PQR file of N, CA, C, O and H, with PARSE charges and radii, in Angstrom:
ATOM      1  N   MET A   1     -36.919 -93.579-159.411 -0.4000 1.5000
ATOM      2  CA  MET A   1     -37.846 -94.295-160.015 -0.0000 2.0000
ATOM      3  C   MET A   1     -36.594 -95.094-160.806  0.5500 1.7000
ATOM      4  O   MET A   1     -35.565 -94.498-161.127 -0.5500 1.4000
ATOM      5  N   PRO A   2     -36.828 -96.590-161.089 -0.5600 1.5000
ATOM      6  CA  PRO A   2     -35.687 -97.290-161.907  0.2800 2.0000
ATOM      7  C   PRO A   2     -36.101 -97.037-163.398  0.5500 1.7000
ATOM      8  O   PRO A   2     -37.203 -96.625-163.760 -0.5500 1.4000
ATOM      9  N   SER A   3     -35.060 -97.342-164.187 -0.4000 1.5000
ATOM     10  CA  SER A   3     -35.073 -97.166-165.412 -0.0000 2.0000
ATOM     11  C   SER A   3     -35.585 -98.571-166.025  0.5500 1.7000
ATOM     12  O   SER A   3     -34.961 -99.620-165.862 -0.5500 1.4000
ATOM     13  H   SER A   3     -34.165 -97.677-163.893  0.4000 1.0000
ATOM     14  N   LEU A   4     -36.699 -98.478-166.691 -0.4000 1.5000
ATOM     15  CA  LEU A   4     -37.032 -99.730-167.362 -0.0000 2.0000
ATOM     16  C   LEU A   4     -36.883 -99.875-168.743  0.5500 1.7000
ATOM     17  O   LEU A   4     -37.310 -99.014-169.511 -0.5500 1.4000
ATOM     18  H   LEU A   4     -37.205 -97.626-166.823  0.4000 1.0000
ATOM     19  N   ARG A   5     -36.318-100.881-169.128 -0.4000 1.5000
ATOM     20  CA  ARG A   5     -35.948-100.955-170.474 -0.0000 2.0000
ATOM     21  C   ARG A   5     -36.934-101.792-171.590  0.5500 1.7000
ATOM     22  O   ARG A   5     -36.645-101.939-172.777 -0.5500 1.4000
ATOM     23  H   ARG A   5     -35.971-101.581-168.504  0.4000 1.0000
ATOM     24  N   SER A   6     -37.971-102.223-171.031 -0.4000 1.5000
ATOM     25  CA  SER A   6     -38.922-103.162-171.889 -0.0000 2.0000
ATOM     26  C   SER A   6     -40.350-102.730-171.333  0.5500 1.7000
ATOM     27  O   SER A   6     -40.520-101.978-170.373 -0.5500 1.4000
ATOM     28  H   SER A   6     -38.206-102.103-170.066  0.4000 1.0000
ATOM     29  N   ASP A   7     -41.269-103.284-172.037 -0.4000 1.5000
ATOM     30  CA  ASP A   7     -42.722-103.159-171.419 -0.0000 2.0000
ATOM     31  C   ASP A   7     -42.901-104.483-170.639  0.5500 1.7000
ATOM     32  O   ASP A   7     -44.040-104.725-170.239 -0.5500 1.4000
ATOM     33  H   ASP A   7     -41.130-103.895-172.817  0.4000 1.0000
ATOM     34  N   ARG A   8     -42.198-105.117-170.449 -0.4000 1.5000
ATOM     35  CA  ARG A   8     -42.399-106.464-169.767 -0.0000 2.0000
ATOM     36  C   ARG A   8     -41.903-105.987-168.323  0.5500 1.7000
ATOM     37  O   ARG A   8     -42.472-106.264-167.267 -0.5500 1.4000
ATOM     38  H   ARG A   8     -41.273-104.921-170.774  0.4000 1.0000
ATOM     39  N   GLU A   9     -40.609-105.132-168.480 -0.4000 1.5000
ATOM     40  CA  GLU A   9     -40.185-104.715-167.242 -0.0000 2.0000
ATOM     41  C   GLU A   9     -41.202-103.831-166.501  0.5500 1.7000
ATOM     42  O   GLU A   9     -41.437-103.917-165.296 -0.5500 1.4000
ATOM     43  H   GLU A   9     -40.148-104.907-169.338  0.4000 1.0000
ATOM     44  N   ALA A  10     -41.772-102.980-167.352 -0.4000 1.5000
ATOM     45  CA  ALA A  10     -42.640-101.737-166.854 -0.0000 2.0000
ATOM     46  C   ALA A  10     -43.943-102.417-166.103  0.5500 1.7000
ATOM     47  O   ALA A  10     -44.356-102.088-164.991 -0.5500 1.4000
ATOM     48  H   ALA A  10     -41.581-102.911-168.331  0.4000 1.0000
ATOM     49  N   GLU A  11     -44.529-103.494-167.002 -0.4000 1.5000
ATOM     50  CA  GLU A  11     -45.749-104.286-166.210 -0.0000 2.0000
ATOM     51  C   GLU A  11     -45.351-104.867-165.306  0.5500 1.7000
ATOM     52  O   GLU A  11     -46.166-104.894-164.384 -0.5500 1.4000
ATOM     53  H   GLU A  11     -44.193-103.761-167.905  0.4000 1.0000
ATOM     54  N   ASP A  12     -44.101-105.560-165.047 -0.4000 1.5000
ATOM     55  CA  ASP A  12     -43.749-106.204-163.657 -0.0000 2.0000
ATOM     56  C   ASP A  12     -43.706-105.167-162.689  0.5500 1.7000
ATOM     57  O   ASP A  12     -44.422-105.210-161.689 -0.5500 1.4000
ATOM     58  H   ASP A  12     -43.439-105.537-165.795  0.4000 1.0000
ATOM     59  N   PHE A  13     -42.702-103.989-162.977 -0.4000 1.5000
ATOM     60  CA  PHE A  13     -42.591-103.128-161.821 -0.0000 2.0000
ATOM     61  C   PHE A  13     -44.058-102.645-161.618  0.5500 1.7000
ATOM     62  O   PHE A  13     -44.515-102.992-160.529 -0.5500 1.4000
ATOM     63  H   PHE A  13     -42.121-103.954-163.789  0.4000 1.0000
ATOM     64  N   VAL A  14     -44.747-102.062-162.257 -0.4000 1.5000
ATOM     65  CA  VAL A  14     -46.375-101.644-162.028 -0.0000 2.0000
ATOM     66  C   VAL A  14     -47.079-102.695-161.178  0.5500 1.7000
ATOM     67  O   VAL A  14     -47.640-102.378-160.128 -0.5500 1.4000
ATOM     68  H   VAL A  14     -44.377-101.780-163.142  0.4000 1.0000
ATOM     69  N   ALA A  15     -47.054-103.746-161.560 -0.4000 1.5000
ATOM     70  CA  ALA A  15     -47.718-104.817-160.836 -0.0000 2.0000
ATOM     71  C   ALA A  15     -47.260-105.185-159.425  0.5500 1.7000
ATOM     72  O   ALA A  15     -48.008-105.594-158.537 -0.5500 1.4000
ATOM     73  H   ALA A  15     -46.599-104.004-162.413  0.4000 1.0000
ATOM     74  N   THR A  16     -45.932-104.990-159.322 -0.4000 1.5000
ATOM     75  CA  THR A  16     -45.387-105.505-157.981 -0.0000 2.0000
ATOM     76  C   THR A  16     -44.820-104.112-157.053  0.5500 1.7000
ATOM     77  O   THR A  16     -44.601-104.325-155.861 -0.5500 1.4000
ATOM     78  H   THR A  16     -45.324-104.657-160.044  0.4000 1.0000
ATOM     79  N   ALA A  17     -44.674-103.236-157.387 -0.4000 1.5000
ATOM     80  CA  ALA A  17     -43.836-102.077-156.839 -0.0000 2.0000
ATOM     81  C   ALA A  17     -44.733-101.774-155.682  0.5500 1.7000
ATOM     82  O   ALA A  17     -45.950-101.958-155.673 -0.5500 1.4000
ATOM     83  H   ALA A  17     -44.852-103.063-158.356  0.4000 1.0000
ATOM     84  N   ASP A  18     -43.951-101.250-154.628 -0.4000 1.5000
ATOM     85  CA  ASP A  18     -44.712-100.356-153.607 -0.0000 2.0000
ATOM     86  C   ASP A  18     -44.537 -98.908-153.782  0.5500 1.7000
ATOM     87  O   ASP A  18     -43.615 -98.312-153.225 -0.5500 1.4000
ATOM     88  H   ASP A  18     -42.962-101.100-154.636  0.4000 1.0000
ATOM     89  N   LEU A  19     -45.244 -98.427-154.405 -0.4000 1.5000
ATOM     90  CA  LEU A  19     -44.918 -96.917-154.882 -0.0000 2.0000
ATOM     91  C   LEU A  19     -44.850 -96.075-153.488  0.5500 1.7000
ATOM     92  O   LEU A  19     -44.240 -95.033-153.729 -0.5500 1.4000
ATOM     93  H   LEU A  19     -45.993 -98.911-154.857  0.4000 1.0000
ATOM     94  N   THR A  20     -45.146 -96.117-152.469 -0.4000 1.5000
ATOM     95  CA  THR A  20     -45.116 -95.232-151.322 -0.0000 2.0000
ATOM     96  C   THR A  20     -43.566 -95.237-151.041  0.5500 1.7000
ATOM     97  O   THR A  20     -43.305 -94.476-150.110 -0.5500 1.4000
ATOM     98  H   THR A  20     -45.642 -96.963-152.274  0.4000 1.0000
ATOM     99  N   GLN A  21     -42.618 -95.777-151.492 -0.4000 1.5000
ATOM    100  CA  GLN A  21     -41.259 -95.793-151.181 -0.0000 2.0000
ATOM    101  C   GLN A  21     -40.857 -94.519-152.282  0.5500 1.7000
ATOM    102  O   GLN A  21     -39.696 -94.119-152.193 -0.5500 1.4000
ATOM    103  H   GLN A  21     -42.830 -96.396-152.248  0.4000 1.0000
ATOM    104  N   TYR A  22     -41.592 -93.967-153.139 -0.4000 1.5000
ATOM    105  CA  TYR A  22     -40.990 -93.139-153.893 -0.0000 2.0000
ATOM    106  C   TYR A  22     -41.886 -91.883-153.838  0.5500 1.7000
ATOM    107  O   TYR A  22     -43.114 -91.863-153.763 -0.5500 1.4000
ATOM    108  H   TYR A  22     -42.535 -94.292-153.211  0.4000 1.0000
ATOM    109  N   ASP A  23     -40.867 -90.635-153.901 -0.4000 1.5000
ATOM    110  CA  ASP A  23     -41.688 -89.455-153.504 -0.0000 2.0000
ATOM    111  C   ASP A  23     -41.958 -88.892-155.146  0.5500 1.7000
ATOM    112  O   ASP A  23     -41.069 -88.464-155.882 -0.5500 1.4000
ATOM    113  H   ASP A  23     -39.869 -90.651-153.962  0.4000 1.0000
ATOM    114  N   LEU A  24     -43.124 -88.991-155.424 -0.4000 1.5000
ATOM    115  CA  LEU A  24     -43.682 -88.496-156.792 -0.0000 2.0000
ATOM    116  C   LEU A  24     -44.204 -87.058-156.901  0.5500 1.7000
ATOM    117  O   LEU A  24     -44.798 -86.642-157.896 -0.5500 1.4000
ATOM    118  H   LEU A  24     -43.846 -89.338-154.826  0.4000 1.0000
ATOM    119  N   SER A  25     -43.942 -86.330-155.809 -0.4000 1.5000
ATOM    120  CA  SER A  25     -44.595 -85.150-155.717 -0.0000 2.0000
ATOM    121  C   SER A  25     -43.993 -84.175-156.754  0.5500 1.7000
ATOM    122  O   SER A  25     -44.619 -83.135-156.960 -0.5500 1.4000
ATOM    123  H   SER A  25     -43.460 -86.668-155.001  0.4000 1.0000
ATOM    124  N   GLY A  26     -42.747 -84.421-157.487 -0.4000 1.5000
ATOM    125  CA  GLY A  26     -42.465 -83.326-158.306 -0.0000 2.0000
ATOM    126  C   GLY A  26     -42.783 -83.910-159.856  0.5500 1.7000
ATOM    127  O   GLY A  26     -42.269 -83.436-160.869 -0.5500 1.4000
ATOM    128  H   GLY A  26     -42.239 -85.266-157.321  0.4000 1.0000
ATOM    129  N   PHE A  27     -43.649 -84.934-159.838 -0.4000 1.5000
ATOM    130  CA  PHE A  27     -43.968 -85.491-161.275 -0.0000 2.0000
ATOM    131  C   PHE A  27     -44.970 -84.214-161.842  0.5500 1.7000
ATOM    132  O   PHE A  27     -45.577 -83.432-161.111 -0.5500 1.4000
ATOM    133  H   PHE A  27     -44.067 -85.320-159.015  0.4000 1.0000
ATOM    134  N   LYS A  28     -44.978 -84.215-163.300 -0.4000 1.5000
ATOM    135  CA  LYS A  28     -46.182 -83.656-163.623 -0.0000 2.0000
ATOM    136  C   LYS A  28     -46.730 -84.111-164.852  0.5500 1.7000
ATOM    137  O   LYS A  28     -45.931 -84.575-165.665 -0.5500 1.4000
ATOM    138  H   LYS A  28     -44.484 -84.851-163.894  0.4000 1.0000
ATOM    139  N   PRO A  29     -48.006 -84.070-165.165 -0.5600 1.5000
ATOM    140  CA  PRO A  29     -48.518 -84.823-166.355  0.2800 2.0000
ATOM    141  C   PRO A  29     -48.047 -84.307-167.406  0.5500 1.7000
ATOM    142  O   PRO A  29     -47.816 -83.099-167.349 -0.5500 1.4000
ATOM    143  N   MET A  30     -47.753 -85.029-168.680 -0.4000 1.5000
ATOM    144  CA  MET A  30     -47.387 -84.737-169.844 -0.0000 2.0000
ATOM    145  C   MET A  30     -48.281 -85.279-170.891  0.5500 1.7000
ATOM    146  O   MET A  30     -49.134 -86.071-170.489 -0.5500 1.4000
ATOM    147  H   MET A  30     -47.940 -86.010-168.727  0.4000 1.0000
ATOM    148  N   ARG A  31     -48.255 -85.038-172.017 -0.4000 1.5000
ATOM    149  CA  ARG A  31     -48.772 -85.573-173.304 -0.0000 2.0000
ATOM    150  C   ARG A  31     -47.625 -85.885-174.320  0.5500 1.7000
ATOM    151  O   ARG A  31     -46.640 -85.208-174.616 -0.5500 1.4000
ATOM    152  H   ARG A  31     -47.562 -84.395-172.343  0.4000 1.0000
ATOM    153  N   PHE A  32     -48.019 -87.047-174.746 -0.4000 1.5000
ATOM    154  CA  PHE A  32     -47.144 -87.626-175.866 -0.0000 2.0000
ATOM    155  C   PHE A  32     -47.752 -88.369-176.650  0.5500 1.7000
ATOM    156  O   PHE A  32     -48.693 -89.063-176.267 -0.5500 1.4000
ATOM    157  H   PHE A  32     -48.818 -87.597-174.506  0.4000 1.0000
ATOM    158  N   GLU A  33     -47.217 -88.353-178.195 -0.4000 1.5000
ATOM    159  CA  GLU A  33     -47.694 -88.965-179.257 -0.0000 2.0000
ATOM    160  C   GLU A  33     -47.094 -90.256-179.627  0.5500 1.7000
ATOM    161  O   GLU A  33     -45.879 -90.216-179.819 -0.5500 1.4000
ATOM    162  H   GLU A  33     -46.452 -87.789-178.507  0.4000 1.0000
ATOM    163  N   ILE A  34     -47.637 -91.310-179.759 -0.4000 1.5000
ATOM    164  CA  ILE A  34     -47.068 -92.431-180.421 -0.0000 2.0000
ATOM    165  C   ILE A  34     -46.503 -92.308-181.811  0.5500 1.7000
ATOM    166  O   ILE A  34     -45.350 -92.584-182.143 -0.5500 1.4000
ATOM    167  H   ILE A  34     -48.625 -91.343-179.603  0.4000 1.0000
ATOM    168  N   GLU A  35     -47.491 -91.847-182.590 -0.4000 1.5000
ATOM    169  CA  GLU A  35     -47.403 -91.362-183.916 -0.0000 2.0000
ATOM    170  C   GLU A  35     -47.663 -90.007-184.182  0.5500 1.7000
ATOM    171  O   GLU A  35     -48.606 -89.554-183.533 -0.5500 1.4000
ATOM    172  H   GLU A  35     -48.427 -91.623-182.320  0.4000 1.0000
ATOM    173  N   PRO A  36     -47.063 -89.176-185.001 -0.5600 1.5000
ATOM    174  CA  PRO A  36     -47.484 -87.916-184.998  0.2800 2.0000
ATOM    175  C   PRO A  36     -48.891 -87.803-185.621  0.5500 1.7000
ATOM    176  O   PRO A  36     -49.344 -88.820-186.147 -0.5500 1.4000
ATOM    177  N   LYS A  37     -49.643 -86.655-185.619 -0.4000 1.5000
ATOM    178  CA  LYS A  37     -50.871 -86.569-185.672 -0.0000 2.0000
ATOM    179  C   LYS A  37     -51.032 -85.595-187.034  0.5500 1.7000
ATOM    180  O   LYS A  37     -50.148 -84.739-187.025 -0.5500 1.4000
ATOM    181  H   LYS A  37     -49.275 -85.829-185.192  0.4000 1.0000
ATOM    182  N   PRO A  38     -51.740 -85.511-187.969 -0.5600 1.5000
ATOM    183  CA  PRO A  38     -51.844 -84.644-189.056  0.2800 2.0000
ATOM    184  C   PRO A  38     -51.757 -83.408-188.614  0.5500 1.7000
ATOM    185  O   PRO A  38     -51.994 -83.116-187.442 -0.5500 1.4000
ATOM    186  N   ASP A  39     -51.431 -82.618-189.454 -0.4000 1.5000
ATOM    187  CA  ASP A  39     -51.493 -80.977-189.342 -0.0000 2.0000
ATOM    188  C   ASP A  39     -52.702 -80.254-189.291  0.5500 1.7000
ATOM    189  O   ASP A  39     -53.199 -79.556-190.175 -0.5500 1.4000
ATOM    190  H   ASP A  39     -51.239 -82.855-190.406  0.4000 1.0000
ATOM    191  N   VAL A  40     -53.229 -80.562-187.861 -0.4000 1.5000
ATOM    192  CA  VAL A  40     -54.716 -79.872-187.960 -0.0000 2.0000
ATOM    193  C   VAL A  40     -54.627 -79.034-186.226  0.5500 1.7000
ATOM    194  O   VAL A  40     -53.719 -79.156-185.403 -0.5500 1.4000
ATOM    195  H   VAL A  40     -52.826 -81.129-187.143  0.4000 1.0000
ATOM    196  N   ALA A  41     -55.550 -78.436-186.141 -0.4000 1.5000
ATOM    197  CA  ALA A  41     -55.619 -77.463-184.988 -0.0000 2.0000
ATOM    198  C   ALA A  41     -55.846 -78.325-183.772  0.5500 1.7000
ATOM    199  O   ALA A  41     -56.844 -79.042-183.837 -0.5500 1.4000
ATOM    200  H   ALA A  41     -56.287 -78.338-186.810  0.4000 1.0000
ATOM    201  N   GLN A  42     -55.089 -78.401-182.632 -0.4000 1.5000
ATOM    202  CA  GLN A  42     -55.580 -79.122-181.430 -0.0000 2.0000
ATOM    203  C   GLN A  42     -56.425 -78.117-180.512  0.5500 1.7000
ATOM    204  O   GLN A  42     -56.218 -76.905-180.460 -0.5500 1.4000
ATOM    205  H   GLN A  42     -54.278 -77.819-182.579  0.4000 1.0000
ATOM    206  N   PRO A  43     -57.369 -78.782-179.823 -0.5600 1.5000
ATOM    207  CA  PRO A  43     -58.250 -78.007-178.920  0.2800 2.0000
ATOM    208  C   PRO A  43     -57.787 -77.637-177.984  0.5500 1.7000
ATOM    209  O   PRO A  43     -58.426 -76.719-177.470 -0.5500 1.4000
ATOM    210  N   TRP A  44     -56.415 -78.100-177.183 -0.4000 1.5000
ATOM    211  CA  TRP A  44     -56.077 -77.560-176.171 -0.0000 2.0000
ATOM    212  C   TRP A  44     -54.821 -76.667-176.352  0.5500 1.7000
ATOM    213  O   TRP A  44     -54.358 -76.049-175.393 -0.5500 1.4000
ATOM    214  H   TRP A  44     -55.896 -78.845-177.601  0.4000 1.0000
TER
END
């Protein structure tokens, strides 16, 4: 996967890339937070 340095680069890549040329079988789902949540119990 290419290194994308901006939202614009990422948007262009997603809009135009042929993802069949990449082996994405090793990718795993992940969760991340843009902003930390308050200290509360998480349901997962």
